[in-house]
C-alpha positions as CSV (number, residue, x, y, z in Angstrom):
1,M,1.7,-28.7,5.3
2,T,3.8,-27.2,2.5
3,I,4.0,-23.5,1.9
4,G,5.0,-22.4,-1.6
5,L,6.7,-19.0,-2.1
6,L,6.1,-17.5,-5.6
7,K,8.6,-15.4,-7.6
8,E,7.0,-12.1,-8.4
9,P,6.3,-10.9,-12.0
10,E,8.6,-8.6,-13.9
11,G,8.5,-5.0,-12.5
12,E,8.2,-6.2,-8.9
13,N,11.5,-6.3,-7.0
14,R,10.1,-7.5,-3.6
15,V,9.5,-11.0,-2.4
16,A,6.8,-12.0,0.0
17,L,9.1,-13.8,2.4
18,L,12.8,-13.3,3.0
19,P,14.9,-16.2,4.4
20,E,14.5,-14.9,8.0
21,S,10.7,-15.2,7.8
22,V,10.9,-18.6,6.1
23,K,13.2,-19.8,8.9
24,A,10.5,-18.8,11.4
25,L,7.9,-20.8,9.5
26,I,10.1,-23.9,9.4
27,A,10.4,-23.6,13.2
28,L,6.6,-23.8,13.2
29,K,7.0,-27.3,11.4
30,A,5.9,-26.1,8.0
31,N,7.7,-27.3,4.9
32,I,8.7,-24.5,2.5
33,T,9.2,-24.6,-1.2
34,V,10.6,-21.5,-2.9
35,E,10.4,-20.8,-6.6
36,L,13.9,-20.5,-8.1
37,G,15.1,-16.9,-8.2
38,A,12.2,-15.7,-6.0
39,G,14.4,-13.5,-3.8
40,D,17.0,-12.4,-6.3
41,L,15.8,-8.8,-6.7
42,A,15.5,-8.4,-3.0
43,F,19.1,-9.7,-2.6
44,A,18.1,-13.1,-1.1
45,T,19.6,-16.0,-3.1
46,D,18.4,-19.5,-3.6
47,T,21.3,-20.6,-1.5
48,D,20.1,-18.3,1.4
49,Y,16.8,-20.1,1.4
50,E,18.3,-23.6,1.1
51,T,20.8,-22.9,3.9
52,I,17.9,-22.4,6.4
53,G,16.1,-25.5,5.3
54,A,13.8,-24.5,2.5
55,K,13.6,-26.3,-0.9
56,T,13.9,-24.5,-4.2
57,A,11.9,-25.7,-7.2
58,D,10.3,-24.5,-10.4
59,R,7.0,-22.6,-10.5
60,S,4.9,-25.7,-11.2
61,A,6.1,-27.3,-7.9
62,V,5.3,-24.1,-5.9
63,L,1.8,-24.0,-7.5
64,A,1.2,-27.5,-6.2
65,C,1.8,-26.6,-2.5
66,D,-0.9,-26.6,0.1
67,V,-0.6,-22.9,0.8
68,I,0.8,-20.5,-2.0
69,V,2.0,-17.1,-0.9
70,G,3.1,-14.1,-2.9
71,I,2.7,-10.4,-3.3
72,N,1.0,-10.4,-6.7
73,P,-1.4,-13.3,-7.4
74,P,-0.8,-16.0,-10.1
75,N,-2.2,-15.3,-13.5
76,D,-5.7,-16.4,-14.5
77,H,-4.6,-19.6,-16.1
78,E,-2.6,-20.6,-13.1
79,I,-5.5,-19.9,-10.8
80,S,-7.8,-22.0,-12.9
81,Q,-5.4,-25.0,-12.4
82,L,-5.5,-24.8,-8.6
83,K,-7.4,-27.4,-6.5
84,T,-10.2,-26.5,-4.1
85,E,-8.2,-27.7,-1.1
86,Q,-5.3,-25.2,-1.8
87,V,-5.0,-21.8,-0.1
88,L,-3.8,-18.7,-1.9
89,L,-2.4,-15.8,0.1
90,C,-1.5,-12.6,-1.9
91,V,-2.5,-9.0,-2.4
92,F,-5.6,-9.3,-4.6
93,Q,-6.9,-5.7,-4.3
94,P,-10.4,-7.3,-4.2
95,M,-12.3,-4.0,-3.8
96,T,-11.4,-3.0,-7.4
97,N,-11.0,-6.5,-8.9
98,R,-14.5,-8.1,-9.0
99,A,-13.6,-10.4,-12.0
100,L,-10.7,-12.0,-10.0
101,V,-12.9,-12.4,-6.9
102,E,-15.5,-14.2,-9.0
103,K,-12.9,-16.4,-10.6
104,L,-11.6,-17.4,-7.1
105,M,-15.2,-18.0,-5.9
106,D,-16.2,-20.0,-8.9
107,G,-13.1,-22.2,-8.6
108,G,-13.8,-22.9,-5.0
109,I,-10.4,-21.5,-4.0
110,T,-9.7,-20.5,-0.4
111,S,-8.0,-17.1,-0.8
112,F,-6.8,-14.5,1.6
113,S,-5.9,-10.9,0.6
114,M,-3.2,-9.3,2.7
115,D,-4.5,-5.8,1.8
116,N,-7.8,-6.7,3.5
117,I,-6.4,-7.2,7.0
118,P,-8.7,-5.3,9.3
119,R,-7.5,-2.1,10.8
120,T,-7.5,-3.2,14.5
121,T,-5.0,-3.0,17.2
122,R,-4.6,-6.8,17.2
123,A,-4.0,-6.9,13.5
124,Q,-1.4,-4.1,13.3
125,A,1.5,-6.6,13.1
126,M,-0.1,-8.0,9.9
127,D,-1.1,-4.8,8.2
128,V,0.8,-4.7,4.9
129,L,-1.0,-1.6,3.7
130,S,0.5,0.3,6.6
131,S,4.0,-1.2,6.1
132,M,4.1,-0.5,2.4
133,A,2.6,3.0,3.0
134,T,5.6,3.7,5.3
135,V,7.9,2.9,2.4
136,A,5.9,4.8,-0.1
137,G,5.7,8.0,2.0
138,Y,9.4,8.0,2.6
139,K,10.4,7.3,-1.0
140,A,7.9,9.9,-2.3
141,V,9.7,12.7,-0.6
142,L,13.1,11.5,-1.9
143,M,11.7,11.4,-5.4
144,A,10.2,14.8,-5.1
145,A,13.6,16.2,-3.8
146,S,15.4,14.6,-6.7
147,H,13.1,16.1,-9.3
148,S,12.8,19.5,-7.6
149,P,15.0,22.4,-8.9
150,R,15.2,23.7,-5.3
151,F,16.9,22.7,-2.1
152,F,14.7,21.4,0.7
153,P,16.5,23.1,3.7
154,M,17.3,26.7,4.3
155,F,20.9,27.6,3.6
156,M,22.9,30.6,4.6
157,T,25.8,30.8,2.1
158,A,28.4,33.4,0.9
159,A,26.3,33.5,-2.3
160,G,23.2,34.5,-0.3
161,S,20.4,32.9,1.6
162,I,18.3,30.0,0.2
163,I,14.8,29.8,1.6
164,P,13.4,26.3,2.5
165,S,11.0,24.5,0.2
166,K,7.4,24.5,1.1
167,V,5.8,21.0,1.2
168,L,2.1,20.2,1.3
169,V,1.0,16.7,2.2
170,L,-2.6,15.7,1.4
171,G,-3.7,12.8,3.5
172,A,-2.1,12.2,6.9
173,G,-2.4,8.5,7.1
174,V,0.7,6.2,7.4
175,A,2.1,7.3,4.1
176,G,1.4,11.0,4.7
177,L,2.9,11.0,8.2
178,Q,6.0,9.3,6.9
179,A,6.2,11.9,4.1
180,I,5.8,14.7,6.7
181,A,8.6,13.2,8.9
182,T,10.9,12.7,5.9
183,A,10.4,16.2,4.5
184,R,10.9,17.7,7.9
185,R,14.2,15.8,8.3
186,L,15.3,17.3,5.0
187,G,14.6,20.7,6.3
188,A,11.4,21.7,4.5
189,V,8.6,23.8,5.8
190,V,5.6,21.3,5.9
191,E,1.8,21.7,5.9
192,A,-0.6,18.8,5.9
193,F,-4.3,18.2,5.3
194,D,-6.6,15.3,6.3
195,V,-10.3,14.9,6.6
196,R,-9.8,13.0,9.9
197,A,-9.8,15.4,12.8
198,A,-7.7,12.9,14.8
199,A,-4.8,13.5,12.4
200,E,-4.3,17.1,13.6
201,E,-2.4,16.1,16.7
202,E,-0.2,13.6,14.8
203,V,0.7,16.2,12.2
204,K,1.6,18.8,14.7
205,S,3.7,16.3,16.7
206,L,5.9,15.9,13.6
207,G,6.5,19.7,13.4
208,A,4.1,20.4,10.5
209,K,1.2,22.8,10.3
210,F,-2.3,21.2,10.0
211,V,-4.6,22.7,7.4
212,K,-8.1,22.3,8.7
213,V,-11.4,22.2,6.8
214,E,-14.5,22.4,9.0
215,G,-17.5,20.1,8.5
216,A,-15.9,16.7,7.7
217,K,-18.1,13.6,8.0
218,D,-17.5,11.5,11.0
219,E,-15.1,8.7,10.2
220,S,-15.2,6.9,13.5
221,T,-17.3,4.0,12.2
222,A,-15.2,3.4,9.1
223,G,-12.7,1.0,10.7
224,G,-9.7,3.2,10.2
225,Y,-10.4,3.9,6.5
226,A,-11.3,7.2,4.9
227,V,-15.0,7.9,4.0
228,E,-16.7,9.6,1.2
229,Q,-17.4,13.3,2.1
230,S,-20.3,15.5,1.2
231,E,-20.2,17.8,-1.9
232,E,-20.3,20.9,0.3
233,Y,-17.3,19.6,2.2
234,K,-15.5,18.8,-1.0
235,A,-16.0,22.3,-2.3
236,K,-14.5,23.8,0.9
237,Q,-11.7,21.3,0.6
238,R,-10.9,22.2,-3.0
239,A,-10.8,26.0,-2.2
240,L,-8.5,25.6,0.8
241,V,-6.2,23.1,-0.9
242,Q,-5.9,25.4,-3.9
243,E,-5.0,28.3,-1.7
244,H,-2.2,26.3,0.0
245,A,-1.1,24.5,-3.2
246,A,-0.5,27.8,-4.9
247,K,2.3,28.5,-2.4
248,A,3.8,24.9,-2.4
249,N,7.0,23.8,-4.1
250,I,6.2,20.1,-3.4
251,I,2.9,18.3,-3.0
252,I,2.6,14.7,-1.8
253,T,-0.9,13.2,-2.3
254,T,-2.0,10.0,-0.5
255,A,-5.9,10.1,-0.3
256,Q,-7.6,6.9,-1.3
257,I,-11.0,5.4,-0.4
258,P,-11.4,1.6,-0.6
259,G,-13.4,0.4,-3.6
260,R,-13.7,3.9,-5.1
261,K,-11.9,6.2,-7.4
262,A,-9.4,8.4,-5.6
263,P,-10.8,11.9,-5.0
264,I,-9.4,14.7,-7.1
265,L,-7.7,17.2,-4.8
266,I,-5.4,19.0,-7.2
267,T,-7.2,20.4,-10.3
268,D,-5.8,21.7,-13.5
269,E,-6.5,25.2,-12.3
270,T,-4.6,24.5,-9.1
271,I,-1.6,23.2,-11.0
272,Q,-1.6,26.4,-13.1
273,R,-1.3,28.5,-9.9
274,M,1.6,26.5,-8.5
275,P,5.1,27.9,-8.7
276,K,7.0,26.8,-11.9
277,G,9.3,23.9,-11.2
278,S,7.1,22.5,-8.5
279,V,6.7,18.7,-8.1
280,I,3.6,16.6,-7.3
281,V,4.1,13.0,-6.2
282,D,0.7,11.2,-6.5
283,L,0.6,8.1,-4.4
284,A,-3.1,7.5,-5.3
285,A,-2.2,6.9,-9.0
286,S,-3.3,3.3,-9.0
287,T,-6.9,4.4,-8.3
288,G,-7.0,7.3,-10.7
289,G,-4.9,9.8,-8.7
290,N,-5.6,12.8,-6.5
291,C,-4.2,15.1,-9.2
292,E,-6.0,15.9,-12.4
293,G,-4.0,14.4,-15.2
294,T,-1.9,11.9,-13.2
295,E,-0.9,8.8,-15.1
296,D,0.1,5.8,-13.2
297,N,3.8,4.8,-13.5
298,K,4.6,7.9,-15.5
299,I,6.2,11.3,-15.0
300,I,4.5,14.1,-16.9
301,H,5.0,17.9,-17.0
302,K,2.0,20.2,-17.0
303,H,2.0,24.0,-16.7
304,G,5.7,23.9,-15.6
305,V,4.9,21.4,-12.8
306,C,6.3,17.8,-12.7
307,I,3.7,15.2,-11.8
308,I,4.9,11.8,-10.7
309,G,2.4,9.0,-10.6
310,D,3.8,5.8,-9.0
311,S,1.7,3.2,-7.3
312,N,4.6,0.8,-6.6
313,L,7.2,2.8,-4.7
314,A,7.6,0.0,-2.2
315,S,9.3,-2.0,-5.0
316,T,12.1,0.5,-5.2
317,L,13.3,-0.4,-1.7
318,P,13.1,-4.1,-2.0
319,M,15.2,-5.2,0.9
320,D,13.4,-3.4,3.7
321,A,10.0,-3.5,2.0
322,S,10.3,-7.3,1.7
323,K,11.4,-7.6,5.3
324,M,8.4,-5.6,6.5
325,F,6.0,-7.4,4.1
326,G,7.4,-10.8,5.1
327,K,7.0,-10.1,8.9
328,N,3.4,-9.1,8.3
329,M,2.7,-12.3,6.3
330,L,4.5,-14.4,8.9
331,N,2.3,-13.0,11.7
332,F,-0.8,-13.8,9.7
333,L,0.4,-17.3,8.8
334,K,0.8,-18.0,12.5
335,L,-3.0,-17.6,12.8
336,I,-3.7,-20.4,10.3
337,I,-1.0,-22.9,11.3
338,D,-1.5,-25.2,14.3
339,G,1.1,-26.6,16.7
340,E,1.9,-29.4,14.3
341,G,2.5,-27.3,11.3
342,N,-0.8,-28.1,9.7
343,L,-3.4,-25.7,8.2
344,N,-6.0,-24.6,10.7
345,L,-8.6,-22.1,9.3
346,N,-10.5,-20.7,12.3
347,F,-13.3,-18.5,10.8
348,E,-14.4,-17.5,14.3
349,D,-11.2,-15.4,14.4
350,D,-12.1,-11.9,13.2
351,I,-8.8,-11.4,11.4
352,V,-9.0,-14.7,9.6
353,V,-12.6,-14.2,8.4
354,N,-12.2,-10.6,7.4
355,T,-9.0,-11.2,5.5
356,C,-10.5,-14.2,3.7
357,V,-11.8,-13.2,0.2
358,T,-13.3,-16.6,-0.9
359,H,-13.9,-20.0,0.7
360,A,-16.1,-22.9,-0.4
361,K,-17.4,-20.8,-3.3
362,E,-18.5,-17.9,-1.1
363,V,-17.2,-14.5,-0.4
364,M,-16.3,-14.5,3.3
365,S,-15.4,-10.9,4.1
366,E,-18.4,-8.8,4.8
367,R,-16.5,-5.7,3.8
368,I,-15.9,-7.1,0.3
369,K,-19.5,-8.1,0.1
370,N,-20.7,-4.7,1.1
371,I,-18.4,-2.8,-1.3
372,L,-18.1,-5.2,-4.3
373,F,-21.5,-6.8,-4.3
374,Q,-23.8,-4.0,-3.2
375,P,-26.9,-3.6,-5.5
376,E,-25.5,-0.9,-7.7
377,N,-22.4,-3.0,-8.5
378,A,-24.3,-6.3,-8.9
């Protein structure tokens, strides 16, 4: 079996597999073809790949491989040229990309989306969403600090005392927890909010205060993902968030719901009440944003507040982000490679079937079927 590694499009600095992960795949008896220049922006040269036994070639050769891997999928024309026996493994964002899912299905392509890995204990080592959220949460705080007109820590100086910045983190998932930990390391006073009651203990363990809103809908059956809350709960949430936001110098927002627009947590009215010079980093920008007025991949200023919308922060730390992504992908590839280095798609395996978007002109993942092809979306 030949695995082809794609070079990412302009604007993406990561690569799906660094040489260390490619070396592990070669040890599994797979042949690897790397697109020329694929790892350049992640500081992995063509020579690095060739030295450990991979071949380098142009894009057409990579697109002819048995299994094609990347972070971003090939373009529509390239997908239309693929053969039905080929396998495509990328991040498709299938919950919000029905047209692409239908194209893959109509073409009979077997596709796996790394952002559809189930949130189970066994699948943790393959969970690219968690890995990239770690990077985003860390970098979000650094961006906020670089745009803030204030220090993060408290200082006692001959010129007087500097009080610490107040940071509010909305959403205490992987990105939020990393943001809390990073902001605490920088010396800020941190508060955090999450609809999941289980997040309270984790927030407190990192030295932050948990902002609690009573009456959240039970999320225990959502497979580790956030769920849509009632209007009554949302009203309580908005009121409490506004109260705490009015005192915050930095807000990091991370709340997203698969297949839906991100909930608005920071309204224009809330922004007006925030201290001048405050900074909001909205990590939900790709799905509309948690902050009213957020624009993805843009920095705007509103009512004296800096609002940063960035859905690709992982790309700004390409070495370690690529290392983490590649290890996740390697662990998944091990599930579909047999002892002789051949493709072995076992759809009895819950991780394989739930990560699979399309196969034999059908949508395989029940989660994608339920969200993307439910009656109101049909």
